[in-house]
C-alpha positions in Angstrom: 94.8 105.3 80.7 92.1 104.0 83.0 91.2 100.4 82.2 88.7 98.1 83.9 89.3 94.4 83.6 86.4 92.0 84.2 87.9 88.7 85.4 90.9 87.9 87.5 91.6 84.3 86.4 94.8 82.9 84.9 94.7 85.0 81.8 92.9 88.0 83.4 95.7 88.2 86.0 98.4 88.3 83.3 96.4 91.1 81.5 96.2 93.1 84.7 100.0 92.8 85.5 100.9 93.9 81.9 98.5 96.9 81.9 99.5 98.1 85.4 102.9 99.4 84.1 101.2 102.3 82.3 97.6 102.4 83.2 95.3 102.8 86.2 93.6 99.4 86.4 90.4 98.4 88.2 89.7 94.6 88.4 86.3 93.2 89.0 85.8 89.5 90.0 83.7 87.4 92.3 86.8 85.6 93.8 88.1 87.8 96.6 91.2 85.6 97.0 92.2 86.1 93.3 91.7 89.9 93.7 93.8 89.9 96.9 96.7 88.0 95.2 96.7 90.5 92.4 96.6 93.5 94.8 99.6 92.2 96.7 101.8 92.4 93.6 100.5 95.2 91.4 98.8 98.6 92.1 95.2 98.0 91.3 91.7 98.9 92.5 89.9 95.7 93.2 86.1 95.3 93.3 84.4 92.1 94.4 81.2 91.6 92.4 79.1 88.9 90.7 79.0 90.2 87.1 76.1 87.8 86.2 73.9 89.6 88.8 74.6 93.1 87.5 72.3 94.3 84.8 73.8 97.8 84.3 77.6 98.0 84.4 77.7 101.8 84.0 78.5 102.6 87.6 81.5 100.1 87.4 83.1 101.4 84.2 82.0 105.1 84.1 85.4 106.5 84.8 87.5 104.2 82.6 88.7 104.7 79.0 88.4 101.0 78.0 87.1 97.7 79.3 88.7 94.3 78.9 86.3 91.3 79.2 88.1 88.2 80.5 85.2 86.2 81.9 84.5 82.5 81.2 83.0 81.8 77.9 79.6 80.7 79.2 78.9 84.3 80.4 80.9 86.1 77.7 78.2 87.2 75.3 75.9 88.6 78.0 78.8 90.5 79.6 80.0 91.9 76.3 76.4 93.1 75.6 76.3 94.9 79.0 79.7 96.6 78.3 78.6 97.8 74.9 75.4 99.3 76.4 77.7 101.5 78.6 79.3 103.0 75.5 82.8 102.0 76.4 85.3 100.5 74.0 86.1 96.9 74.8 88.6 94.1 74.0 87.2 90.7 74.7 88.9 87.3 75.2 85.9 85.3 76.6 85.6 83.0 73.5 81.8 82.5 73.8 79.7 80.3 71.5 77.2 82.9 70.4 77.7 84.9 67.2 79.3 88.2 68.2 78.0 90.0 65.1 74.5 89.9 66.7 75.8 92.8 68.7 77.2 94.7 65.7 74.3 97.1 65.3 74.2 97.9 69.0 78.0 98.6 69.0 77.7 100.8 66.0 74.8 102.7 67.5 76.8 103.3 70.7 79.9 104.2 68.7 81.8 101.4 70.4 84.9 99.6 69.1 84.5 96.0 70.3 87.4 93.7 69.4 86.3 90.2 70.1 88.2 86.8 70.3 91.4 88.7 71.0 93.7 86.0 72.4 96.1 83.7 70.7 93.7 81.4 68.7 91.4 83.0 68.0 93.3 86.2 68.1 96.8 86.2 66.9 96.0 83.7 64.1 93.2 86.1 62.9 95.5 89.1 63.0 98.0 87.1 60.8 95.2 86.2 58.4 94.1 89.8 58.1 97.6 91.0 57.6 98.6 88.4 55.0 95.3 89.0 53.1 96.5 92.6 52.5 99.7 91.3 50.9 98.0 89.0 48.4 95.7 89.5 45.5 94.0 86.2 46.1 94.0 84.0 49.2 93.7 80.3 48.6 94.3 78.6 51.9 94.3 79.2 55.6 95.4 76.5 58.1 96.0 76.9 61.8 97.4 74.4 64.3 97.5 75.5 67.9 97.6 74.1 71.4 98.6 74.8 75.0 100.3 71.9 76.7 102.4 71.0 79.7 106.1 70.5 79.1 106.0 67.2 80.8 103.4 64.5 79.8 101.7 62.8 82.8 99.2 59.9 82.7 96.2 59.8 82.4 95.3 63.0 80.6 98.7 64.3 79.5 97.2 67.7 79.6 96.9 70.7 81.8 94.2 73.4 81.5 96.0 76.7 81.3 92.7 78.6 81.0 89.1 78.0 82.3 88.6 74.1 82.3 84.9 74.5 81.4 85.9 76.5 78.3 88.2 73.6 77.3 85.3 71.1 77.7 83.0 73.3 75.6 85.6 73.3 72.8 85.2 69.5 72.9 81.5 69.6 72.4 80.9 72.6 70.1 80.6 71.6 66.4 83.7 72.5 64.4 83.2 74.7 61.3 85.6 74.9 58.4 85.6 75.7 54.7 86.4 73.2 51.9 86.2 74.0 48.2 84.4 77.3 49.1 81.6 75.5 51.0 80.9 75.6 54.7 81.4 72.2 56.4 80.5 71.2 59.9 82.2 68.4 61.7 82.1 67.1 65.3 84.7 68.4 67.6 87.6 66.0 68.3 87.2 64.5 64.7 89.7 64.0 61.9 92.7 63.3 64.1 96.0 63.5 62.4 99.6 63.4 63.6 101.9 66.4 62.9 105.6 66.9 63.6 106.6 70.3 64.9 110.1 71.6 65.5 111.2 71.7 69.1 108.1 69.7 70.2 108.0 66.4 68.4 104.8 64.5 67.3 101.5 65.9 68.4 97.9 65.0 67.3 95.7 67.6 65.7 91.9 67.5 65.7 88.9 69.6 64.7 87.6 72.3 67.1 85.5 75.4 66.5 88.4 77.8 66.1 87.8 79.2 62.7 84.9 81.3 64.0 84.7 84.7 62.4 87.2 83.9 59.6 84.6 81.7 58.0 82.7 84.9 57.4 85.3 87.5 56.8 88.2 85.7 55.0 87.6 84.8 51.3 89.6 81.6 50.8 88.2 78.3 49.4 90.1 76.2 52.1 90.1 77.2 55.8 90.6 75.1 58.9 91.8 75.3 62.4 92.9 72.3 64.5 93.8 71.9 68.2 97.1 70.3 69.2 97.4 67.8 72.0 99.7 64.9 72.9 98.7 61.7 71.0 95.7 59.9 72.6 94.0 62.8 74.3 91.3 63.2 71.6 90.2 59.5 72.0 89.9 59.8 75.8 87.9 63.0 75.5 85.5 61.4 73.0 84.9 58.6 75.5 84.0 61.2 78.1 81.7 63.1 75.7 79.9 60.1 74.3 79.3 58.8 77.9 77.5 62.1 78.8 80.1 63.7 81.1 80.0 66.9 79.0 76.2 67.1 78.9 74.5 70.4 79.8 71.1 69.1 80.7 70.7 68.7 84.5 70.5 65.2 86.0 68.9 64.2 89.2 71.5 62.5 91.5 70.5 61.7 95.1 67.9 64.4 95.0 70.3 67.0 93.6 70.1 68.6 90.2 73.5 68.5 88.6 74.8 69.6 85.2 77.2 66.9 84.1 79.7 69.3 82.5 79.9 71.4 85.6 80.6 68.3 87.8 83.2 67.1 85.2 84.9 70.4 85.2 85.2 70.4 89.0 86.6 66.9 89.0 89.1 67.5 86.2 90.2 70.9 87.5 92.5 69.5 90.2 93.9 67.0 87.7 94.4 69.6 85.0 95.7 72.4 87.2 99.4 73.3 86.8 101.1 72.5 90.1 104.0 74.6 91.5 107.1 74.1 89.4 105.1 72.7 86.4 105.6 74.6 83.1 103.5 74.9 80.0 104.1 75.7 76.4 102.1 77.2 73.5 102.6 75.7 70.1 101.2 77.6 67.1 101.6 77.3 63.3 99.6 79.2 60.7 100.0 78.4 57.0 98.5 80.7 54.3 98.8 80.3 50.5 97.7 82.7 47.8 98.8 84.7 44.7 100.4 88.1 44.2 100.2 88.8 40.5 101.3 85.7 38.7 103.4 84.3 41.6 102.0 81.9 44.2 103.3 82.2 47.8 103.2 80.2 51.0 103.4 82.2 54.3 104.2 80.1 57.4 104.2 81.5 60.9 105.6 79.5 63.8 105.4 80.3 67.5 106.8 78.2 70.4 106.5 79.9 73.7 107.1 78.6 77.2 106.4 79.3 80.8 108.1 82.5 82.1 109.7 81.6 85.4 110.9 85.2 86.0 107.3 86.5 86.2 105.7 83.1 87.1 103.3 83.5 84.1 102.0 80.6 82.0 102.8 80.6 78.3 99.0 80.5 77.5 98.4 83.5 79.7 101.3 85.4 78.1 100.4 84.7 74.5 96.6 85.2 75.1 96.8 88.0 77.6 99.6 90.1 76.0 97.9 89.9 72.6 94.8 91.3 74.3 96.8 94.1 76.1 98.7 95.1 73.0 95.4 95.4 71.0 93.8 97.2 73.9 96.6 99.8 73.8 96.1 100.1 70.0 92.5 100.9 70.6 93.2 103.3 73.5 95.9 105.2 71.5 93.8 105.5 68.4 95.9 103.1 66.2 92.7 101.0 65.7 89.5 102.9 65.5 87.0 100.9 63.6 83.5 100.8 65.2 81.2 97.9 65.7 82.1 94.2 66.3 85.7 93.8 65.2 87.2 90.3 65.0 91.0 90.5 65.2 91.5 90.0 61.4 90.1 93.6 61.1 93.1 94.7 63.3 95.5 92.8 61.1 94.1 94.6 58.0 94.7 98.0 59.6 98.0 99.7 58.6 100.5 99.6 61.4 98.8 97.3 63.8 100.6 94.0 62.9 104.0 95.8 62.9 103.2 97.3 66.3 102.2 93.8 67.6 105.5 92.4 66.6 107.4 95.2 68.3 105.4 94.7 71.5 105.8 90.9 71.3 109.6 91.3 71.1 109.5 93.4 74.3 107.8 90.5 76.1 110.1 87.9 74.6 107.4 86.3 72.4 109.0 85.1 69.2 106.9 84.8 66.0 108.8 83.4 63.1 107.8 84.2 59.5 108.8 82.0 56.5 107.8 83.1 52.9 108.2 80.6 50.1 107.5 80.9 46.4 105.3 78.0 45.1 
């Protein structure tokens, strides 16, 4: 396989290292230092380029079989559109705010398989939703709790950003959508805080963020919600930041300079939120689905607790996000998943063999997903 990866950040780097075992990988990024660090450890072709300034990506991807888009969310939609125009299949983890289905007609016209939101959440949770939906005659409830956290809590934030900090901040401002009694409901991000006890972790807080995304459109269940997990107290602190204007996107004039508050905030927080050498992270994940098969009601619960891999020096969030992406990318490249158009991960979960293959590949990477089935 020949695969081109756009983005060499924390997750992009994990994607590249995983793919380099059985593919010829080209990596494109603006950061030459990030490219150099990758090239020192894995056999890749590195290309320094500003993807936002490139209108036609064809010369950059013409000789590859598949493209992976791992750019920050703020440039994800426009980059995905450029990739689709080249006619190349793509797996995307950029988690942008725009509706990906706006590109569905273009992708179908170009004959492109475009798997979007293909990380851990969204991503793995969607695959599970699609898979369980095929087991049930009627789906009644979908609930997801997910978070990436440092193993050790440290004041004042008790948080570390294990992916692009500005994408984290956008999660705290983007309205959260969920489904209640079959009706679409919109709530502010960081709202409806609740405490939840999770095995191996303890008590965390859960609050609304816009993680439901495509499932609100593709999954027929009267109750659907996703909540983000953090150490207790984080949501209140972030609400103070947001309501004080630190997450604003409208430029302000400061000493004659035009500054976007959210860009400055991201820069200031990055050094505080960056994992330092020796610090470890963990990914906590629980999906609960309920429904009926015949006359019997069932509850399916999926738990994942993954931690920093010291052997490969890879964060848990990079593992769970990046490896989900690479596994699905191989499914597309090898013809296990062939649906054309914009394909959220639940379409992968509905496709025979894809979920089972995901579990096999997770096991190879020491990612443990535990399934519990209970009759109600």
